[in-house]
C-alpha positions in Angstrom: -129.9 -79.8 -73.4 -130.4 -81.5 -76.8 -130.1 -77.8 -77.7 -126.7 -76.9 -76.5 -125.1 -80.7 -77.1 -126.4 -80.7 -80.6 -123.9 -77.5 -81.4 -121.2 -78.6 -79.1 -120.8 -81.5 -81.1 -120.7 -79.6 -84.5 -118.6 -77.4 -83.3 -116.4 -80.5 -82.3 -116.3 -82.1 -86.0 -115.5 -78.8 -87.2 -112.9 -77.1 -84.3 -111.4 -80.3 -83.0 -108.3 -80.9 -85.2 -107.5 -77.9 -84.5 -107.6 -78.3 -80.8 -106.1 -81.3 -80.8 -103.1 -79.4 -81.9 -102.5 -77.8 -79.1 -101.3 -79.5 -75.7 -102.0 -77.3 -72.9 -105.4 -74.9 -73.2 -106.0 -73.2 -70.4 -108.9 -73.4 -68.5 -111.6 -69.9 -68.5 -113.3 -68.3 -66.2 -115.1 -65.0 -66.8 -116.5 -63.3 -63.6 -118.8 -60.7 -64.4 -121.3 -57.8 -61.8 -124.5 -57.4 -63.4 -124.1 -52.7 -63.4 -121.0 -52.1 -62.5 -119.4 -48.5 -63.9 -115.3 -48.3 -64.6 -114.8 -45.9 -62.1 -115.8 -48.0 -59.7 -112.5 -50.4 -58.4 -109.5 -49.3 -56.1 -107.2 -50.4 -59.5 -109.7 -47.7 -61.9 -109.1 -45.1 -58.5 -112.2 -45.2 -57.0 -111.3 -43.7 -52.7 -114.8 -45.5 -51.3 -114.5 -49.0 -52.4 -112.9 -52.3 -51.6 -111.7 -54.9 -54.6 -108.8 -57.0 -53.7 -109.9 -59.6 -55.8 -109.8 -57.2 -59.3 -106.1 -55.0 -58.3 -104.9 -58.7 -58.1 -105.9 -59.2 -61.3 -105.1 -56.1 -62.2 -101.8 -55.9 -61.3 -100.4 -59.6 -62.1 -102.0 -59.5 -65.5 -103.5 -56.7 -67.3 -105.3 -53.5 -66.5 -107.8 -51.9 -69.8 -108.9 -48.8 -69.4 -110.8 -48.4 -72.3 -113.1 -51.4 -72.2 -116.7 -50.6 -73.6 -119.8 -53.0 -73.1 -121.6 -53.9 -76.4 -124.7 -52.5 -75.4 -125.6 -50.9 -72.0 -128.4 -53.0 -71.1 -128.1 -57.0 -69.2 -129.1 -59.6 -71.8 -128.2 -57.5 -74.9 -124.4 -56.9 -73.6 -124.1 -60.3 -72.9 -125.5 -62.1 -76.0 -122.3 -59.3 -77.8 -120.2 -61.4 -75.3 -121.0 -64.8 -75.8 -121.7 -64.8 -79.6 -118.1 -62.4 -80.1 -120.7 -60.3 -82.7 -123.0 -56.7 -81.9 -126.1 -56.2 -81.0 -127.3 -55.0 -84.1 -126.6 -58.9 -85.7 -128.2 -60.4 -83.1 -132.0 -60.3 -84.8 -134.2 -60.2 -80.9 -131.3 -60.6 -78.7 -130.6 -56.5 -79.6 -133.3 -56.5 -76.9 -133.5 -56.4 -73.3 -136.2 -59.1 -72.6 -135.8 -61.3 -75.5 -134.3 -63.9 -76.6 -131.3 -65.2 -77.9 -131.6 -67.3 -81.4 -129.9 -70.9 -82.0 -128.5 -70.2 -85.1 -125.8 -67.9 -83.1 -122.9 -69.7 -81.9 -121.4 -68.7 -78.3 -118.1 -69.0 -77.1 -119.7 -71.8 -74.6 -121.1 -74.2 -77.9 -117.6 -74.1 -79.3 -115.4 -74.8 -76.0 -117.8 -77.3 -74.9 -117.3 -79.4 -78.4 -113.3 -78.7 -78.1 -113.7 -80.3 -74.7 -113.9 -77.6 -72.5 -116.0 -79.0 -69.6 -118.8 -75.4 -69.1 -120.9 -74.4 -67.0 -122.1 -71.0 -64.9 -123.9 -69.8 -61.9 -125.7 -67.0 -60.8 -127.2 -64.5 -63.2 -126.1 -66.0 -67.3 -127.9 -65.1 -70.0 -130.8 -62.9 -68.9 -133.7 -61.8 -68.9 -135.1 -63.4 -71.1 -136.9 -66.7 -72.5 -134.0 -69.4 -73.9 -137.1 -71.6 -76.1 -138.4 -69.2 -78.3 -134.8 -68.8 -79.4 -135.1 -73.3 -80.0 -132.6 -73.2 -76.8 -133.4 -75.5 -73.4 -129.8 -74.5 -72.0 -128.3 -71.2 -70.9 -126.3 -69.7 -73.9 -124.2 -69.2 -70.6 -123.4 -73.2 -70.0 -125.5 -75.8 -67.8 -126.2 -74.3 -64.4 -124.7 -75.2 -61.0 -127.4 -72.9 -58.3 -127.3 -75.1 -55.1 -125.3 -73.3 -52.7 -127.1 -71.0 -50.9 -125.5 -68.4 -48.3 -126.9 -65.7 -46.5 -126.5 -62.3 -47.5 -124.4 -59.8 -45.8 -127.4 -57.4 -46.7 -131.9 -58.6 -47.5 -131.9 -56.6 -51.4 -128.4 -59.0 -52.1 -129.4 -62.7 -53.4 -128.8 -65.5 -51.4 -127.0 -67.5 -54.1 -123.6 -68.6 -52.9 -121.7 -67.4 -56.5 -118.1 -69.1 -55.5 -119.1 -72.1 -53.8 -121.4 -73.1 -56.5 -118.2 -72.0 -58.2 -116.3 -74.6 -56.1 -119.1 -77.8 -56.9 -118.4 -77.0 -60.1 -114.7 -77.5 -60.0 -115.4 -81.0 -58.4 -117.4 -81.9 -61.1 -114.6 -81.5 -64.0 -113.6 -84.6 -65.0 -109.0 -85.1 -64.2 -107.1 -83.5 -67.5 -110.5 -82.0 -69.1 -110.3 -78.0 -69.3 -113.0 -75.8 -68.5 -115.0 -72.3 -68.9 -116.9 -71.5 -65.6 -119.3 -67.9 -65.9 -119.2 -66.8 -62.4 -122.0 -63.7 -62.1 -123.5 -62.3 -59.6 -126.4 -60.9 -59.8 -125.3 -57.4 -57.8 -124.6 -54.3 -57.8 -127.6 -54.9 -59.6 -130.7 -52.6 -57.8 -132.4 -52.8 -55.4 -130.0 -51.8 -52.6 -131.1 -52.2 -49.3 -131.1 -48.4 -48.1 -128.2 -47.8 -45.6 -126.0 -50.6 -46.0 -122.8 -48.2 -46.6 -123.0 -46.4 -44.0 -123.1 -49.2 -41.2 -120.1 -50.6 -43.1 -118.7 -47.6 -42.3 -118.2 -45.9 -45.1 -118.2 -42.6 -45.1 -120.3 -40.8 -47.4 -118.0 -37.4 -47.7 -115.0 -39.5 -49.5 -117.3 -40.7 -52.1 -116.6 -39.1 -55.4 -120.0 -37.8 -56.8 -119.9 -38.1 -60.8 -120.9 -34.5 -62.2 -123.7 -35.9 -63.8 -125.3 -35.9 -60.5 -126.5 -33.4 -57.8 -123.5 -33.5 -55.2 -126.2 -34.0 -52.1 -126.4 -36.5 -48.8 -128.7 -38.5 -51.0 -127.0 -39.1 -54.3 -123.7 -39.8 -51.2 -125.5 -42.7 -49.7 -126.8 -44.4 -52.6 -123.7 -44.5 -54.0 -122.4 -46.2 -51.1 -124.5 -48.5 -50.7 -123.8 -49.5 -54.5 -120.4 -50.1 -53.9 -121.2 -52.7 -51.1 -122.5 -54.6 -53.5 -120.3 -54.2 -55.6 -118.1 -55.6 -53.4 -120.0 -58.5 -52.4 -118.7 -59.6 -55.9 -115.3 -58.7 -55.4 -115.5 -60.5 -51.5 -117.2 -63.8 -54.4 -114.5 -63.5 -57.2 -111.5 -63.6 -54.2 -113.1 -66.8 -52.8 -113.3 -68.6 -56.9 -109.9 -67.3 -57.0 -108.8 -68.8 -53.6 -110.3 -72.2 -54.9 -108.2 -72.3 -57.9 -105.5 -71.8 -55.8 -105.9 -74.4 -53.3 -106.7 -76.8 -56.9 -103.4 -76.2 -58.3 -105.3 -74.8 -60.8 -104.9 -70.7 -60.8 -101.9 -70.1 -63.2 -103.4 -72.6 -65.7 -106.5 -70.6 -65.9 -107.0 -67.4 -68.0 -109.7 -65.7 -65.6 -111.3 -62.3 -66.5 -112.4 -59.6 -64.4 -116.0 -57.3 -66.0 -119.1 -56.2 -65.3 -122.4 -56.1 -68.3 -122.6 -52.4 -68.4 -122.5 -49.4 -66.2 -124.2 -48.4 -62.9 -127.7 -48.6 -62.0 -128.5 -44.5 -62.3 -129.4 -42.2 -64.3 -127.5 -41.5 -67.3 -125.2 -44.3 -66.6 -127.4 -47.6 -67.4 -129.4 -47.4 -70.6 -127.7 -44.8 -71.9 -124.7 -44.9 -74.6 -123.0 -42.1 -72.1 -119.4 -43.5 -70.6 -120.9 -43.8 -67.1 -123.4 -46.5 -68.7 -121.1 -48.3 -71.1 -118.0 -47.9 -70.2 -116.9 -50.9 -67.5 -113.9 -52.5 -65.5 -111.9 -55.2 -67.3 -108.8 -56.9 -66.1 -107.6 -60.0 -67.2 -104.8 -62.8 -65.4 -103.0 -66.1 -67.1 -99.3 -65.9 -67.1 -99.1 -68.6 -69.5 -100.5 -66.6 -72.6 -99.9 -63.0 -71.2 -96.2 -61.6 -71.9 -94.9 -58.7 -70.3 -98.0 -58.7 -67.6 -99.0 -56.1 -65.2 -99.8 -53.7 -67.8 -101.6 -50.4 -68.4 -103.8 -51.0 -72.0 -104.6 -48.5 -73.2 -106.4 -49.9 -76.5 -110.1 -49.7 -76.8 -112.0 -52.9 -76.8 -116.0 -53.9 -76.9 -116.6 -57.3 -74.3 -117.3 -58.8 -77.7 -113.7 -59.4 -78.2 -113.3 -62.2 -75.3 -115.1 -64.5 -77.6 -113.0 -64.7 -80.2 -109.7 -64.0 -77.8 -111.4 -67.2 -75.4 -111.7 -69.1 -78.7 -108.4 -68.7 -80.0 -106.5 -69.0 -76.6 -108.3 -73.0 -77.0 -106.6 -73.4 -79.9 -110.2 -72.8 -82.0 -110.6 -70.7 -84.9 -113.1 -68.1 -84.4 -116.4 -69.0 -86.6 -116.7 -66.1 -89.3 -119.7 -64.9 -88.0 -118.1 -63.7 -85.2 -117.2 -60.4 -86.0 -115.2 -59.0 -83.0 -111.9 -59.0 -82.8 -109.5 -61.3 -80.7 -107.2 -59.4 -78.1 -104.5 -61.8 -78.7 -102.1 -59.2 -79.7 -102.8 -57.3 -76.8 -101.7 -60.7 -75.0 -99.1 -61.4 -76.8 -97.1 -58.2 -75.9 -97.8 -56.9 -80.0 -97.9 -53.3 -81.3 -101.4 -53.0 -81.0 -102.8 -51.3 -84.1 -106.5 -49.9 -85.1 -107.8 -50.2 -81.8 -108.8 -46.9 -81.8 -112.4 -47.0 -81.0 -115.5 -49.0 -79.4 -118.6 -48.8 -80.3 -122.0 -49.2 -78.5 -125.2 -49.9 -79.8 -128.5 -49.5 -78.0 -132.2 -50.7 -78.8 -135.3 -51.7 -76.8 -134.5 -51.7 -72.7 -138.0 -51.8 -71.4 -140.0 -50.1 -73.4 -141.4 -47.5 -71.6 -142.6 -45.6 -74.4 -145.5 -45.6 -76.4 -146.1 -48.7 -78.1 -143.5 -50.4 -76.3 -140.9 -49.5 -78.7 -137.3 -48.4 -77.2 -134.5 -46.0 -78.5 -132.2 -47.2 -81.0 -129.1 -45.2 -80.8 -125.3 -46.3 -81.9 -122.1 -44.3 -80.6 -118.6 -44.5 -81.6 -116.2 -43.6 -78.6 -111.8 -43.1 -78.9 -109.8 -41.6 -76.9 -111.1 -38.1 -77.1 -114.3 -37.5 -78.6 -117.7 -39.5 -77.7 -120.5 -39.5 -80.9 -124.0 -40.8 -80.1 -126.2 -40.6 -83.6 -130.3 -41.2 -82.1 -132.5 -43.1 -84.6 -135.5 -41.7 -83.0 -135.0 -38.5 -81.4 -139.1 -37.8 -81.2 -138.8 -40.5 -78.7 -138.2 -40.4 -75.3 -134.2 -41.8 -74.2 -134.8 -42.3 -70.4 -138.7 -43.4 -71.6 -141.5 -41.7 -71.4 -142.4 -39.2 -68.2 -146.6 -40.9 -68.3 -145.6 -44.2 -66.3 -149.0 -45.3 -67.9 -147.6 -46.7 -70.8 -144.5 -48.1 -69.1 -144.0 -52.3 -68.7 -143.2 -51.2 -65.5 -145.0 -48.8 -64.7 -142.5 -46.1 -63.8 -142.1 -42.4 -64.4 -138.8 -42.7 -67.2 -138.8 -46.8 -66.8 -136.0 -47.5 -68.1 -134.0 -45.7 -65.4 -134.2 -48.3 -62.3 -136.1 -46.3 -59.3 -133.7 -44.5 -56.9 -133.2 -42.7 -54.8 -131.1 -40.6 -56.9 -133.5 -41.0 -59.6 -135.9 -39.4 -57.2 -134.2 -37.1 -55.8 -133.3 -35.5 -59.5 -137.3 -36.2 -60.3 -138.5 -34.0 -57.4 -136.0 -31.4 -57.6 -135.7 -31.0 -61.4 -137.7 -27.1 -61.2 -134.7 -25.6 -58.7 -131.1 -24.1 -59.7 -128.4 -26.6 -59.7 -130.8 -29.5 -60.3 -132.5 -28.9 -63.0 -129.8 -28.7 -65.5 -129.3 -32.3 -64.6 -132.1 -33.9 -64.6 -132.9 -32.5 -68.2 -129.9 -34.3 -69.4 -131.1 -37.3 -67.5 -134.5 -37.4 -68.6 -135.3 -34.7 -71.0 -135.9 -34.9 -74.9 -132.1 -35.7 -76.9 -131.1 -34.5 -80.5 -130.4 -36.7 -83.0 -126.6 -36.4 -83.4 -123.9 -35.4 -79.9 -120.4 -34.9 -79.4 -118.8 -34.8 -77.0 -114.7 -33.2 -76.2 -113.6 -35.9 -74.0 -110.5 -33.6 -73.0 -112.6 -30.4 -72.0 -115.9 -32.1 -70.9 -115.0 -36.3 -69.3 -118.6 -36.4 -67.8 -119.7 -35.5 -71.4 -122.0 -32.6 -70.2 -122.3 -30.7 -73.1 -123.6 -31.4 -76.3 -120.7 -29.6 -78.9 -122.6 -31.4 -82.1 -123.8 -28.2 -84.2 -121.2 -26.2 -84.1 -118.9 -24.9 -86.4 -115.8 -24.9 -84.2 -116.1 -29.1 -84.1 -117.7 -30.1 -87.5 -115.0 -31.7 -89.3 -115.4 -34.0 -85.7 -118.5 -34.6 -86.0 -118.4 -35.0 -89.7 -115.5 -37.0 -89.5 -117.1 -39.7 -86.4 -120.1 -39.8 -88.3 -118.3 -40.8 -90.6 -116.4 -43.6 -88.9 -119.4 -44.9 -87.2 -121.8 -45.6 -90.2 -118.9 -47.2 -92.1 -118.5 -49.9 -89.0 -122.0 -50.4 -88.9 -122.6 -50.9 -93.2 -119.3 -52.6 -93.0 -120.8 -55.2 -89.8 -124.4 -55.0 -91.6 -126.5 -52.7 -89.1 -130.0 -52.8 -90.9 -130.5 -49.2 -89.7 -128.2 -48.7 -92.1 -127.7 -51.4 -94.6 -131.6 -50.9 -95.2 -134.0 -53.9 -94.9 -136.3 -54.8 -92.0 -136.4 -52.8 -88.9 -137.8 -55.0 -86.2 -136.6 -54.4 -82.5 -139.0 -52.6 -81.8 -141.8 -54.9 -83.0 -140.2 -58.1 -81.5 -142.2 -59.9 -78.4 -140.8 -58.5 -74.8 -141.3 -61.2 -72.7 -140.4 -59.2 -69.6 -143.3 -58.8 -67.2 -145.7 -55.7 -68.4 -147.7 -54.1 -65.4 -151.6 -55.1 -65.7 -152.6 -51.3 -65.7 -150.5 -50.3 -68.1 -151.5 -48.4 -71.2 -151.0 -48.3 -75.4 -148.4 -50.9 -74.2 -148.1 -54.1 -77.5 -145.4 -55.0 -79.1 -147.4 -55.1 -82.6 -148.3 -51.8 -81.8 -147.6 -49.1 -84.8 -147.4 -45.3 -84.4 
């Protein structure tokens, strides 16, 4: 607790005067699922999934249609959310199974120092190790985990997330604002196979993204995933009901989102929309003007940190380079929000030497441009499972019925191209015209007709990386391939060492 409390006390000294000037500070409830793509809520148009809690927050607040994670991998994305910084500024925290150095202040630190009661349940900052970064408490706050509940399906966690939030509410001192992180482990794999069908869902009604084969196996895999999305939403609904019973819902800034996209091939651990575009809805009756709006402005989830701080009357520290969404909440004219930036370094390191797949992207309304810094590496991990920490082929992609189907049928007509898009080597530059190719299936980089667009987006991306001091652009040591890996490594894995050099 000492590291967390020391940071919070420092924050209180620095920002306490600003906080005291605010007569009514909102409570903050962040509800974050684990691996959910933008499309998979009722409000965002999915015909199968039932998400009444998300839909309510979107209806009574704001629904964002261009929200993107900072990184399509768990702990780096969560590090960006907590610190209000892109992952290339966070050293080791840019990698999965790493640490979040204590020198990077979090919004939870600052809110606790300003008098907020802070806590989390379920999956907070994870996976990784706290101690190497100088922390002893999860950056999301002290844990509330006492309550358990039998889940509807075996693959789900038995944590009663909403029940633990109620425990937390019961401990908040009278008159003190709170900040709580409700993070489920769902819909992270694995899933109980056939769960979707057993809930009565019809596979014929599933919208199969064109990046997957339209096959019964894939449709049922998506149904099983949607059941876990619904489990998250049900927990959120219970948390909202607890707030209503306590008479605090309208005094609470509620956010519902996900850390990144669905755990399927060419989604999670990729910079394409299926991996990086996330659902986002915000409700705050006291702070949102003209609720019920659909927001087209582009935002990254790192923008949440300065937004929370400003809502609490605090000035975000200079190290937080993300931009508060106060202009959007206030209903003012939104300017200079025409792009989002996404990045990845090391996910599970399923390549020779445990190396990552460094890449950066700029996403606008019309285009997605990706720059791959090491295009000779396997983007989805090596096909040789012996060099993967998890000892599976293409190990950056979780094993699943959809992945297995793609691998087993990758030489067949109708599947071969999709398998190559999911698993194959990619060029240094990728450019997609979203008006004609919303699922990013046809790389146009190198074609004469769109060369001017490629040059413009490349300039924009690299200018942003330079301005925000990305070492891959500004020069200096680039350490992501060599930072310690704190995940489990299969004992038979060969050629796996973060100290290895190619």
